[in-house]
PDB file of N, CA, C and O in Angstrom:
ATOM      1  N   MET A   1      -5.527   1.155 -12.154  1.00  0.00           N
ATOM      2  CA  MET A   1      -4.659   0.366 -11.081  1.00  0.00           C
ATOM      3  C   MET A   1      -3.407   0.045 -11.429  1.00  0.00           C
ATOM      4  O   MET A   1      -3.140  -0.211 -12.603  1.00  0.00           O
ATOM      5  N   LEU A   2      -2.507   0.018 -10.485  1.00  0.00           N
ATOM      6  CA  LEU A   2      -1.116  -0.224 -10.821  1.00  0.00           C
ATOM      7  C   LEU A   2      -0.801  -1.563 -11.195  1.00  0.00           C
ATOM      8  O   LEU A   2      -1.441  -2.542 -10.813  1.00  0.00           O
ATOM      9  N   ASP A   3       0.329  -1.601 -12.051  1.00  0.00           N
ATOM     10  CA  ASP A   3       0.641  -2.921 -12.515  1.00  0.00           C
ATOM     11  C   ASP A   3       1.856  -3.520 -11.885  1.00  0.00           C
ATOM     12  O   ASP A   3       2.974  -3.534 -12.401  1.00  0.00           O
ATOM     13  N   THR A   4       1.557  -3.975 -10.813  1.00  0.00           N
ATOM     14  CA  THR A   4       2.606  -4.642  -9.910  1.00  0.00           C
ATOM     15  C   THR A   4       2.746  -6.179  -9.913  1.00  0.00           C
ATOM     16  O   THR A   4       2.019  -6.898 -10.599  1.00  0.00           O
ATOM     17  N   LYS A   5       3.695  -6.626  -9.128  1.00  0.00           N
ATOM     18  CA  LYS A   5       3.900  -8.180  -9.047  1.00  0.00           C
ATOM     19  C   LYS A   5       3.671  -8.443  -7.544  1.00  0.00           C
ATOM     20  O   LYS A   5       4.099  -9.533  -7.164  1.00  0.00           O
ATOM     21  N   PHE A   6       3.124  -7.718  -6.676  1.00  0.00           N
ATOM     22  CA  PHE A   6       3.027  -8.155  -5.432  1.00  0.00           C
ATOM     23  C   PHE A   6       2.500  -9.530  -5.121  1.00  0.00           C
ATOM     24  O   PHE A   6       3.053 -10.226  -4.269  1.00  0.00           O
ATOM     25  N   ASP A   7       1.398  -9.954  -5.819  1.00  0.00           N
ATOM     26  CA  ASP A   7       0.760 -11.371  -5.829  1.00  0.00           C
ATOM     27  C   ASP A   7       1.809 -12.416  -6.139  1.00  0.00           C
ATOM     28  O   ASP A   7       1.720 -13.533  -5.631  1.00  0.00           O
ATOM     29  N   GLU A   8       2.764 -12.107  -6.926  1.00  0.00           N
ATOM     30  CA  GLU A   8       3.749 -13.217  -7.178  1.00  0.00           C
ATOM     31  C   GLU A   8       4.851 -13.062  -6.185  1.00  0.00           C
ATOM     32  O   GLU A   8       5.599 -14.028  -6.036  1.00  0.00           O
ATOM     33  N   LEU A   9       5.066 -11.927  -5.449  1.00  0.00           N
ATOM     34  CA  LEU A   9       6.054 -11.901  -4.506  1.00  0.00           C
ATOM     35  C   LEU A   9       5.998 -12.023  -3.062  1.00  0.00           C
ATOM     36  O   LEU A   9       6.925 -12.054  -2.253  1.00  0.00           O
ATOM     37  N   MET A  10       4.555 -12.096  -2.856  1.00  0.00           N
ATOM     38  CA  MET A  10       4.215 -11.964  -1.406  1.00  0.00           C
ATOM     39  C   MET A  10       3.051 -13.168  -1.214  1.00  0.00           C
ATOM     40  O   MET A  10       2.406 -13.623  -2.159  1.00  0.00           O
ATOM     41  N   GLU A  11       2.932 -13.518  -0.078  1.00  0.00           N
ATOM     42  CA  GLU A  11       1.845 -14.488   0.463  1.00  0.00           C
ATOM     43  C   GLU A  11       0.855 -13.457   1.258  1.00  0.00           C
ATOM     44  O   GLU A  11       1.229 -12.692   2.147  1.00  0.00           O
ATOM     45  N   PHE A  12      -0.248 -13.564   0.851  1.00  0.00           N
ATOM     46  CA  PHE A  12      -1.310 -12.698   1.700  1.00  0.00           C
ATOM     47  C   PHE A  12      -2.044 -13.645   2.651  1.00  0.00           C
ATOM     48  O   PHE A  12      -1.940 -14.859   2.476  1.00  0.00           O
ATOM     49  N   PRO A  13      -2.777 -13.150   3.645  1.00  0.00           N
ATOM     50  CA  PRO A  13      -2.278 -11.814   4.259  1.00  0.00           C
ATOM     51  C   PRO A  13      -1.002 -11.557   4.622  1.00  0.00           C
ATOM     52  O   PRO A  13      -0.372 -12.548   4.991  1.00  0.00           O
ATOM     53  N   ALA A  14      -0.384 -10.432   4.628  1.00  0.00           N
ATOM     54  CA  ALA A  14       0.806  -9.952   4.928  1.00  0.00           C
ATOM     55  C   ALA A  14       1.064  -8.644   5.511  1.00  0.00           C
ATOM     56  O   ALA A  14       0.509  -7.687   4.969  1.00  0.00           O
ATOM     57  N   SER A  15       1.846  -8.423   6.572  1.00  0.00           N
ATOM     58  CA  SER A  15       2.214  -7.204   7.037  1.00  0.00           C
ATOM     59  C   SER A  15       2.992  -6.430   5.926  1.00  0.00           C
ATOM     60  O   SER A  15       3.808  -6.918   5.144  1.00  0.00           O
ATOM     61  N   PHE A  16       2.630  -5.274   5.996  1.00  0.00           N
ATOM     62  CA  PHE A  16       3.275  -4.417   4.797  1.00  0.00           C
ATOM     63  C   PHE A  16       3.280  -2.821   5.530  1.00  0.00           C
ATOM     64  O   PHE A  16       2.345  -2.296   6.134  1.00  0.00           O
ATOM     65  N   SER A  17       4.530  -2.301   5.285  1.00  0.00           N
ATOM     66  CA  SER A  17       4.803  -0.985   5.908  1.00  0.00           C
ATOM     67  C   SER A  17       4.895   0.040   4.543  1.00  0.00           C
ATOM     68  O   SER A  17       5.570  -0.015   3.515  1.00  0.00           O
ATOM     69  N   PHE A  18       3.944   0.938   5.022  1.00  0.00           N
ATOM     70  CA  PHE A  18       4.100   2.225   3.992  1.00  0.00           C
ATOM     71  C   PHE A  18       4.828   3.331   4.721  1.00  0.00           C
ATOM     72  O   PHE A  18       4.745   3.550   5.930  1.00  0.00           O
ATOM     73  N   LYS A  19       5.602   4.047   3.784  1.00  0.00           N
ATOM     74  CA  LYS A  19       6.477   5.416   4.357  1.00  0.00           C
ATOM     75  C   LYS A  19       5.837   6.427   3.454  1.00  0.00           C
ATOM     76  O   LYS A  19       5.811   6.344   2.226  1.00  0.00           O
ATOM     77  N   ILE A  20       5.393   7.256   4.078  1.00  0.00           N
ATOM     78  CA  ILE A  20       4.773   8.453   3.419  1.00  0.00           C
ATOM     79  C   ILE A  20       5.494   9.641   3.786  1.00  0.00           C
ATOM     80  O   ILE A  20       5.666   9.871   4.983  1.00  0.00           O
ATOM     81  N   ILE A  21       5.924  10.398   2.939  1.00  0.00           N
ATOM     82  CA  ILE A  21       6.693  11.677   3.098  1.00  0.00           C
ATOM     83  C   ILE A  21       6.003  12.774   2.405  1.00  0.00           C
ATOM     84  O   ILE A  21       5.570  12.765   1.253  1.00  0.00           O
ATOM     85  N   GLY A  22       5.964  13.724   3.277  1.00  0.00           N
ATOM     86  CA  GLY A  22       4.917  14.931   2.896  1.00  0.00           C
ATOM     87  C   GLY A  22       5.473  16.250   3.617  1.00  0.00           C
ATOM     88  O   GLY A  22       6.319  16.165   4.508  1.00  0.00           O
ATOM     89  N   ASP A  23       4.953  17.463   3.184  1.00  0.00           N
ATOM     90  CA  ASP A  23       4.971  18.451   3.703  1.00  0.00           C
ATOM     91  C   ASP A  23       4.884  18.616   5.439  1.00  0.00           C
ATOM     92  O   ASP A  23       4.060  17.892   5.997  1.00  0.00           O
ATOM     93  N   ALA A  24       5.502  19.312   6.078  1.00  0.00           N
ATOM     94  CA  ALA A  24       5.658  19.062   7.604  1.00  0.00           C
ATOM     95  C   ALA A  24       4.081  19.769   7.820  1.00  0.00           C
ATOM     96  O   ALA A  24       3.675  20.814   7.313  1.00  0.00           O
ATOM     97  N   SER A  25       3.371  18.865   8.712  1.00  0.00           N
ATOM     98  CA  SER A  25       1.991  19.270   9.036  1.00  0.00           C
ATOM     99  C   SER A  25       1.652  18.553  10.385  1.00  0.00           C
ATOM    100  O   SER A  25       2.065  17.396  10.457  1.00  0.00           O
ATOM    101  N   ASP A  26       1.021  19.003  11.385  1.00  0.00           N
ATOM    102  CA  ASP A  26       0.513  18.281  12.451  1.00  0.00           C
ATOM    103  C   ASP A  26      -0.569  17.259  12.281  1.00  0.00           C
ATOM    104  O   ASP A  26      -0.737  16.352  13.096  1.00  0.00           O
ATOM    105  N   SER A  27      -1.392  17.444  11.069  1.00  0.00           N
ATOM    106  CA  SER A  27      -2.480  16.595  10.804  1.00  0.00           C
ATOM    107  C   SER A  27      -2.087  15.615   9.695  1.00  0.00           C
ATOM    108  O   SER A  27      -2.973  14.889   9.244  1.00  0.00           O
ATOM    109  N   LEU A  28      -0.813  15.525   9.201  1.00  0.00           N
ATOM    110  CA  LEU A  28      -0.485  14.345   8.271  1.00  0.00           C
ATOM    111  C   LEU A  28      -0.646  13.115   8.728  1.00  0.00           C
ATOM    112  O   LEU A  28      -1.356  12.376   8.044  1.00  0.00           O
ATOM    113  N   ALA A  29      -0.138  12.655   9.788  1.00  0.00           N
ATOM    114  CA  ALA A  29      -0.335  11.297  10.578  1.00  0.00           C
ATOM    115  C   ALA A  29      -1.883  10.900  10.437  1.00  0.00           C
ATOM    116  O   ALA A  29      -2.255   9.846   9.922  1.00  0.00           O
ATOM    117  N   ASP A  30      -2.802  11.959  11.004  1.00  0.00           N
ATOM    118  CA  ASP A  30      -4.192  11.512  11.186  1.00  0.00           C
ATOM    119  C   ASP A  30      -4.734  11.454   9.846  1.00  0.00           C
ATOM    120  O   ASP A  30      -5.752  10.765   9.774  1.00  0.00           O
ATOM    121  N   ARG A  31      -4.284  12.064   8.593  1.00  0.00           N
ATOM    122  CA  ARG A  31      -4.836  11.867   7.396  1.00  0.00           C
ATOM    123  C   ARG A  31      -4.557  10.567   6.902  1.00  0.00           C
ATOM    124  O   ARG A  31      -5.426   9.915   6.323  1.00  0.00           O
ATOM    125  N   VAL A  32      -3.187  10.060   7.122  1.00  0.00           N
ATOM    126  CA  VAL A  32      -2.830   8.903   6.614  1.00  0.00           C
ATOM    127  C   VAL A  32      -3.686   7.799   7.369  1.00  0.00           C
ATOM    128  O   VAL A  32      -4.237   6.912   6.718  1.00  0.00           O
ATOM    129  N   ILE A  33      -3.791   7.866   8.784  1.00  0.00           N
ATOM    130  CA  ILE A  33      -4.558   6.919   9.385  1.00  0.00           C
ATOM    131  C   ILE A  33      -6.081   6.860   8.801  1.00  0.00           C
ATOM    132  O   ILE A  33      -6.682   5.789   8.711  1.00  0.00           O
ATOM    133  N   ALA A  34      -6.612   8.030   8.439  1.00  0.00           N
ATOM    134  CA  ALA A  34      -8.031   8.146   8.002  1.00  0.00           C
ATOM    135  C   ALA A  34      -8.011   7.363   6.725  1.00  0.00           C
ATOM    136  O   ALA A  34      -8.903   6.516   6.696  1.00  0.00           O
ATOM    137  N   VAL A  35      -7.309   7.399   5.744  1.00  0.00           N
ATOM    138  CA  VAL A  35      -7.124   6.759   4.590  1.00  0.00           C
ATOM    139  C   VAL A  35      -6.794   5.265   4.715  1.00  0.00           C
ATOM    140  O   VAL A  35      -7.293   4.513   3.878  1.00  0.00           O
ATOM    141  N   VAL A  36      -6.052   4.788   5.618  1.00  0.00           N
ATOM    142  CA  VAL A  36      -5.913   3.450   5.885  1.00  0.00           C
ATOM    143  C   VAL A  36      -7.010   2.801   6.513  1.00  0.00           C
ATOM    144  O   VAL A  36      -7.253   1.615   6.293  1.00  0.00           O
ATOM    145  N   GLN A  37      -7.730   3.549   7.330  1.00  0.00           N
ATOM    146  CA  GLN A  37      -9.029   3.021   7.955  1.00  0.00           C
ATOM    147  C   GLN A  37      -9.942   2.728   7.089  1.00  0.00           C
ATOM    148  O   GLN A  37     -10.671   1.753   7.274  1.00  0.00           O
ATOM    149  N   GLN A  38     -10.057   3.515   6.004  1.00  0.00           N
ATOM    150  CA  GLN A  38     -11.167   3.322   4.966  1.00  0.00           C
ATOM    151  C   GLN A  38     -10.984   1.843   4.431  1.00  0.00           C
ATOM    152  O   GLN A  38     -11.979   1.147   4.225  1.00  0.00           O
ATOM    153  N   HIS A  39      -9.693   1.365   4.206  1.00  0.00           N
ATOM    154  CA  HIS A  39      -9.559   0.310   3.440  1.00  0.00           C
ATOM    155  C   HIS A  39      -9.033  -0.957   4.303  1.00  0.00           C
ATOM    156  O   HIS A  39      -9.135  -2.104   3.867  1.00  0.00           O
ATOM    157  N   VAL A  40      -8.480  -0.665   5.528  1.00  0.00           N
ATOM    158  CA  VAL A  40      -8.210  -1.776   6.340  1.00  0.00           C
ATOM    159  C   VAL A  40      -8.322  -1.402   7.718  1.00  0.00           C
ATOM    160  O   VAL A  40      -7.307  -1.188   8.382  1.00  0.00           O
ATOM    161  N   PRO A  41      -9.648  -1.292   8.274  1.00  0.00           N
ATOM    162  CA  PRO A  41      -9.773  -0.985   9.384  1.00  0.00           C
ATOM    163  C   PRO A  41      -9.055  -1.519  10.526  1.00  0.00           C
ATOM    164  O   PRO A  41      -8.878  -2.737  10.564  1.00  0.00           O
ATOM    165  N   GLY A  42      -8.535  -0.649  11.634  1.00  0.00           N
ATOM    166  CA  GLY A  42      -7.780  -1.314  12.551  1.00  0.00           C
ATOM    167  C   GLY A  42      -7.253  -0.198  13.640  1.00  0.00           C
ATOM    168  O   GLY A  42      -7.679   0.954  13.565  1.00  0.00           O
ATOM    169  N   ASP A  43      -6.327  -0.576  14.636  1.00  0.00           N
ATOM    170  CA  ASP A  43      -5.979   0.321  15.424  1.00  0.00           C
ATOM    171  C   ASP A  43      -4.473   0.584  14.925  1.00  0.00           C
ATOM    172  O   ASP A  43      -3.666  -0.344  14.876  1.00  0.00           O
ATOM    173  N   TYR A  44      -4.139   1.892  14.558  1.00  0.00           N
ATOM    174  CA  TYR A  44      -2.674   1.978  14.111  1.00  0.00           C
ATOM    175  C   TYR A  44      -1.993   3.165  14.815  1.00  0.00           C
ATOM    176  O   TYR A  44      -2.590   4.181  15.171  1.00  0.00           O
ATOM    177  N   VAL A  45      -0.752   2.941  14.970  1.00  0.00           N
ATOM    178  CA  VAL A  45      -0.039   3.950  15.960  1.00  0.00           C
ATOM    179  C   VAL A  45       1.216   4.108  14.907  1.00  0.00           C
ATOM    180  O   VAL A  45       2.266   3.478  15.026  1.00  0.00           O
ATOM    181  N   PRO A  46       0.909   5.155  13.740  1.00  0.00           N
ATOM    182  CA  PRO A  46       2.188   5.327  13.048  1.00  0.00           C
ATOM    183  C   PRO A  46       3.457   6.002  13.598  1.00  0.00           C
ATOM    184  O   PRO A  46       3.298   6.815  14.509  1.00  0.00           O
ATOM    185  N   SER A  47       4.501   5.794  13.218  1.00  0.00           N
ATOM    186  CA  SER A  47       5.758   6.576  13.593  1.00  0.00           C
ATOM    187  C   SER A  47       6.067   7.835  12.725  1.00  0.00           C
ATOM    188  O   SER A  47       6.028   7.818  11.495  1.00  0.00           O
ATOM    189  N   THR A  48       6.364   8.886  13.449  1.00  0.00           N
ATOM    190  CA  THR A  48       6.600  10.074  12.596  1.00  0.00           C
ATOM    191  C   THR A  48       8.026  10.741  12.909  1.00  0.00           C
ATOM    192  O   THR A  48       8.435  10.996  14.042  1.00  0.00           O
ATOM    193  N   LYS A  49       8.658  10.959  11.803  1.00  0.00           N
ATOM    194  CA  LYS A  49      10.174  11.637  11.858  1.00  0.00           C
ATOM    195  C   LYS A  49       9.955  12.948  11.226  1.00  0.00           C
ATOM    196  O   LYS A  49       9.165  12.981  10.281  1.00  0.00           O
ATOM    197  N   VAL A  50      10.542  14.045  11.608  1.00  0.00           N
ATOM    198  CA  VAL A  50      10.527  15.346  11.035  1.00  0.00           C
ATOM    199  C   VAL A  50      11.983  15.490  10.518  1.00  0.00           C
ATOM    200  O   VAL A  50      12.958  15.163  11.193  1.00  0.00           O
ATOM    201  N   SER A  51      12.054  16.034   9.199  1.00  0.00           N
ATOM    202  CA  SER A  51      13.293  16.184   8.778  1.00  0.00           C
ATOM    203  C   SER A  51      14.081  17.198   9.221  1.00  0.00           C
ATOM    204  O   SER A  51      13.519  18.203   9.654  1.00  0.00           O
ATOM    205  N   SER A  52      15.468  17.132   9.199  1.00  0.00           N
ATOM    206  CA  SER A  52      16.448  17.964   9.812  1.00  0.00           C
ATOM    207  C   SER A  52      16.107  19.529   9.826  1.00  0.00           C
ATOM    208  O   SER A  52      16.459  20.216  10.785  1.00  0.00           O
ATOM    209  N   LYS A  53      15.481  20.025   8.846  1.00  0.00           N
ATOM    210  CA  LYS A  53      15.214  21.315   8.508  1.00  0.00           C
ATOM    211  C   LYS A  53      13.787  21.722   8.911  1.00  0.00           C
ATOM    212  O   LYS A  53      13.375  22.881   8.869  1.00  0.00           O
ATOM    213  N   GLY A  54      13.043  20.609   9.323  1.00  0.00           N
ATOM    214  CA  GLY A  54      11.606  20.910   9.701  1.00  0.00           C
ATOM    215  C   GLY A  54      10.495  20.922   8.510  1.00  0.00           C
ATOM    216  O   GLY A  54       9.293  21.038   8.746  1.00  0.00           O
ATOM    217  N   THR A  55      10.929  20.816   7.473  1.00  0.00           N
ATOM    218  CA  THR A  55      10.019  20.915   6.107  1.00  0.00           C
ATOM    219  C   THR A  55       9.279  19.841   5.695  1.00  0.00           C
ATOM    220  O   THR A  55       8.298  20.058   4.982  1.00  0.00           O
ATOM    221  N   TYR A  56       9.592  18.614   6.040  1.00  0.00           N
ATOM    222  CA  TYR A  56       8.906  17.413   5.967  1.00  0.00           C
ATOM    223  C   TYR A  56       8.740  16.488   7.041  1.00  0.00           C
ATOM    224  O   TYR A  56       9.636  16.443   7.884  1.00  0.00           O
ATOM    225  N   ASN A  57       7.614  15.642   7.171  1.00  0.00           N
ATOM    226  CA  ASN A  57       7.341  14.523   7.883  1.00  0.00           C
ATOM    227  C   ASN A  57       7.400  13.289   7.219  1.00  0.00           C
ATOM    228  O   ASN A  57       6.908  13.142   6.101  1.00  0.00           O
ATOM    229  N   SER A  58       7.896  12.506   7.752  1.00  0.00           N
ATOM    230  CA  SER A  58       7.969  11.135   7.303  1.00  0.00           C
ATOM    231  C   SER A  58       7.076  10.131   8.298  1.00  0.00           C
ATOM    232  O   SER A  58       7.433   9.930   9.459  1.00  0.00           O
ATOM    233  N   ILE A  59       6.030   9.600   7.797  1.00  0.00           N
ATOM    234  CA  ILE A  59       5.069   8.718   8.442  1.00  0.00           C
ATOM    235  C   ILE A  59       5.180   7.241   8.045  1.00  0.00           C
ATOM    236  O   ILE A  59       5.113   6.933   6.855  1.00  0.00           O
ATOM    237  N   THR A  60       5.356   6.268   9.053  1.00  0.00           N
ATOM    238  CA  THR A  60       5.669   5.102   8.737  1.00  0.00           C
ATOM    239  C   THR A  60       4.388   4.334   9.431  1.00  0.00           C
ATOM    240  O   THR A  60       4.128   4.488  10.624  1.00  0.00           O
ATOM    241  N   ILE A  61       3.693   3.575   8.643  1.00  0.00           N
ATOM    242  CA  ILE A  61       2.515   2.881   9.131  1.00  0.00           C
ATOM    243  C   ILE A  61       2.451   1.410   8.750  1.00  0.00           C
ATOM    244  O   ILE A  61       2.526   1.128   7.555  1.00  0.00           O
ATOM    245  N   HIS A  62       2.321   0.463   9.643  1.00  0.00           N
ATOM    246  CA  HIS A  62       2.303  -0.894   9.313  1.00  0.00           C
ATOM    247  C   HIS A  62       0.924  -1.440   9.153  1.00  0.00           C
ATOM    248  O   HIS A  62       0.088  -1.211  10.026  1.00  0.00           O
ATOM    249  N   VAL A  63       0.613  -2.186   8.037  1.00  0.00           N
ATOM    250  CA  VAL A  63      -0.795  -2.591   7.865  1.00  0.00           C
ATOM    251  C   VAL A  63      -0.834  -3.897   7.506  1.00  0.00           C
ATOM    252  O   VAL A  63      -0.044  -4.270   6.639  1.00  0.00           O
ATOM    253  N   THR A  64      -1.706  -4.792   8.068  1.00  0.00           N
ATOM    254  CA  THR A  64      -1.921  -6.101   7.304  1.00  0.00           C
ATOM    255  C   THR A  64      -2.898  -6.174   6.137  1.00  0.00           C
ATOM    256  O   THR A  64      -4.122  -6.133   6.260  1.00  0.00           O
ATOM    257  N   VAL A  65      -2.272  -6.280   5.069  1.00  0.00           N
ATOM    258  CA  VAL A  65      -3.058  -6.382   3.770  1.00  0.00           C
ATOM    259  C   VAL A  65      -3.374  -7.644   3.441  1.00  0.00           C
ATOM    260  O   VAL A  65      -2.644  -8.581   3.767  1.00  0.00           O
ATOM    261  N   LYS A  66      -4.641  -7.826   2.671  1.00  0.00           N
ATOM    262  CA  LYS A  66      -5.373  -9.025   2.441  1.00  0.00           C
ATOM    263  C   LYS A  66      -4.985  -9.439   0.918  1.00  0.00           C
ATOM    264  O   LYS A  66      -5.142 -10.612   0.578  1.00  0.00           O
ATOM    265  N   ASN A  67      -4.541  -8.596   0.112  1.00  0.00           N
ATOM    266  CA  ASN A  67      -4.468  -9.050  -1.252  1.00  0.00           C
ATOM    267  C   ASN A  67      -3.724  -7.818  -2.013  1.00  0.00           C
ATOM    268  O   ASN A  67      -3.585  -6.751  -1.414  1.00  0.00           O
ATOM    269  N   LYS A  68      -3.268  -7.977  -3.294  1.00  0.00           N
ATOM    270  CA  LYS A  68      -2.517  -7.215  -4.178  1.00  0.00           C
ATOM    271  C   LYS A  68      -3.514  -5.911  -4.376  1.00  0.00           C
ATOM    272  O   LYS A  68      -2.964  -4.814  -4.283  1.00  0.00           O
ATOM    273  N   ALA A  69      -4.569  -5.930  -4.571  1.00  0.00           N
ATOM    274  CA  ALA A  69      -5.400  -4.814  -4.825  1.00  0.00           C
ATOM    275  C   ALA A  69      -5.475  -3.910  -3.506  1.00  0.00           C
ATOM    276  O   ALA A  69      -5.732  -2.707  -3.545  1.00  0.00           O
ATOM    277  N   GLN A  70      -5.245  -4.564  -2.442  1.00  0.00           N
ATOM    278  CA  GLN A  70      -5.345  -3.631  -1.253  1.00  0.00           C
ATOM    279  C   GLN A  70      -4.174  -2.648  -1.296  1.00  0.00           C
ATOM    280  O   GLN A  70      -4.234  -1.425  -1.168  1.00  0.00           O
ATOM    281  N   VAL A  71      -3.144  -3.381  -1.491  1.00  0.00           N
ATOM    282  CA  VAL A  71      -1.621  -2.838  -1.603  1.00  0.00           C
ATOM    283  C   VAL A  71      -1.808  -1.712  -2.634  1.00  0.00           C
ATOM    284  O   VAL A  71      -1.541  -0.590  -2.201  1.00  0.00           O
ATOM    285  N   GLU A  72      -2.194  -1.786  -3.851  1.00  0.00           N
ATOM    286  CA  GLU A  72      -2.088  -0.866  -4.845  1.00  0.00           C
ATOM    287  C   GLU A  72      -3.098   0.190  -4.463  1.00  0.00           C
ATOM    288  O   GLU A  72      -2.676   1.346  -4.468  1.00  0.00           O
ATOM    289  N   THR A  73      -4.268   0.004  -4.155  1.00  0.00           N
ATOM    290  CA  THR A  73      -5.415   0.930  -3.494  1.00  0.00           C
ATOM    291  C   THR A  73      -4.560   1.886  -2.503  1.00  0.00           C
ATOM    292  O   THR A  73      -4.520   3.113  -2.596  1.00  0.00           O
ATOM    293  N   LEU A  74      -3.960   1.187  -1.645  1.00  0.00           N
ATOM    294  CA  LEU A  74      -3.341   2.130  -0.554  1.00  0.00           C
ATOM    295  C   LEU A  74      -2.247   3.107  -1.015  1.00  0.00           C
ATOM    296  O   LEU A  74      -2.036   4.217  -0.526  1.00  0.00           O
ATOM    297  N   TYR A  75      -1.591   2.534  -2.017  1.00  0.00           N
ATOM    298  CA  TYR A  75      -0.556   3.420  -2.581  1.00  0.00           C
ATOM    299  C   TYR A  75      -1.095   4.608  -3.369  1.00  0.00           C
ATOM    300  O   TYR A  75      -0.553   5.706  -3.241  1.00  0.00           O
ATOM    301  N   VAL A  76      -2.108   4.442  -4.155  1.00  0.00           N
ATOM    302  CA  VAL A  76      -2.749   5.234  -4.777  1.00  0.00           C
ATOM    303  C   VAL A  76      -3.298   6.329  -3.872  1.00  0.00           C
ATOM    304  O   VAL A  76      -2.926   7.487  -4.061  1.00  0.00           O
ATOM    305  N   GLU A  77      -4.272   5.997  -2.776  1.00  0.00           N
ATOM    306  CA  GLU A  77      -4.847   6.723  -2.028  1.00  0.00           C
ATOM    307  C   GLU A  77      -3.984   7.602  -1.185  1.00  0.00           C
ATOM    308  O   GLU A  77      -4.242   8.787  -0.973  1.00  0.00           O
ATOM    309  N   LEU A  78      -2.919   6.949  -0.701  1.00  0.00           N
ATOM    310  CA  LEU A  78      -1.863   7.632   0.246  1.00  0.00           C
ATOM    311  C   LEU A  78      -1.337   8.640  -0.563  1.00  0.00           C
ATOM    312  O   LEU A  78      -1.284   9.779  -0.097  1.00  0.00           O
ATOM    313  N   ALA A  79      -0.886   8.391  -1.843  1.00  0.00           N
ATOM    314  CA  ALA A  79      -0.266   9.429  -2.689  1.00  0.00           C
ATOM    315  C   ALA A  79      -1.064  10.725  -2.983  1.00  0.00           C
ATOM    316  O   ALA A  79      -0.517  11.793  -3.256  1.00  0.00           O
ATOM    317  N   ALA A  80      -2.605  10.516  -2.892  1.00  0.00           N
ATOM    318  CA  ALA A  80      -3.510  11.478  -3.261  1.00  0.00           C
ATOM    319  C   ALA A  80      -3.776  12.493  -2.091  1.00  0.00           C
ATOM    320  O   ALA A  80      -4.604  13.400  -2.178  1.00  0.00           O
ATOM    321  N   ILE A  81      -2.974  12.248  -0.964  1.00  0.00           N
ATOM    322  CA  ILE A  81      -3.372  13.110   0.278  1.00  0.00           C
ATOM    323  C   ILE A  81      -2.526  14.260  -0.002  1.00  0.00           C
ATOM    324  O   ILE A  81      -1.388  14.239  -0.471  1.00  0.00           O
ATOM    325  N   GLU A  82      -3.291  15.369   0.377  1.00  0.00           N
ATOM    326  CA  GLU A  82      -2.829  16.824   0.102  1.00  0.00           C
ATOM    327  C   GLU A  82      -1.412  16.858   0.742  1.00  0.00           C
ATOM    328  O   GLU A  82      -1.363  16.356   1.865  1.00  0.00           O
ATOM    329  N   GLY A  83      -0.365  17.306   0.288  1.00  0.00           N
ATOM    330  CA  GLY A  83       0.969  17.598   0.890  1.00  0.00           C
ATOM    331  C   GLY A  83       1.659  16.619   0.690  1.00  0.00           C
ATOM    332  O   GLY A  83       2.841  16.882   0.909  1.00  0.00           O
ATOM    333  N   VAL A  84       1.442  15.296   0.282  1.00  0.00           N
ATOM    334  CA  VAL A  84       2.264  14.203   0.318  1.00  0.00           C
ATOM    335  C   VAL A  84       3.180  14.261  -0.937  1.00  0.00           C
ATOM    336  O   VAL A  84       2.782  14.678  -2.025  1.00  0.00           O
ATOM    337  N   LYS A  85       4.233  13.883  -0.736  1.00  0.00           N
ATOM    338  CA  LYS A  85       5.291  14.131  -1.893  1.00  0.00           C
ATOM    339  C   LYS A  85       5.765  12.714  -2.346  1.00  0.00           C
ATOM    340  O   LYS A  85       6.127  12.604  -3.517  1.00  0.00           O
ATOM    341  N   ARG A  86       5.794  11.774  -1.648  1.00  0.00           N
ATOM    342  CA  ARG A  86       6.206  10.201  -2.024  1.00  0.00           C
ATOM    343  C   ARG A  86       5.719   9.258  -0.887  1.00  0.00           C
ATOM    344  O   ARG A  86       5.726   9.493   0.321  1.00  0.00           O
ATOM    345  N   VAL A  87       5.244   8.010  -1.609  1.00  0.00           N
ATOM    346  CA  VAL A  87       4.795   6.810  -0.755  1.00  0.00           C
ATOM    347  C   VAL A  87       5.757   5.863  -1.241  1.00  0.00           C
ATOM    348  O   VAL A  87       6.042   5.781  -2.436  1.00  0.00           O
ATOM    349  N   LEU A  88       6.336   5.044  -0.221  1.00  0.00           N
ATOM    350  CA  LEU A  88       7.150   4.254  -0.156  1.00  0.00           C
ATOM    351  C   LEU A  88       6.639   2.967   0.196  1.00  0.00           C
ATOM    352  O   LEU A  88       7.402   2.007   0.305  1.00  0.00           O
TER     353      LEU A  88
END
C-alpha cells in the first residue's frame, strides 16, 4: 500500500477528485468507472477532455471516499488500467 498522509490531512468521508491521463481511447472513461465501481459503488459521470493533438484523454471523476485506504487503493487500481499514464 502507499505511504500517504491522507488520514492526517483530510476528514472522512470526503469528496475526492481523481484525474486520469491515458492514451486516447473511447473506452477509457468506462474502464475508469468500472474500477471505481468495484470499490465505491455509485452513479458516476466523469468529464473527459482530449489533448490538442488527440493523443491523450484526461478523465476527471469525483468520488466520495470513506477512508485513507480507499483513496490509496483507487490510486493503485486506476494506475493499473491499460493505457493509463498518470493518476493525479
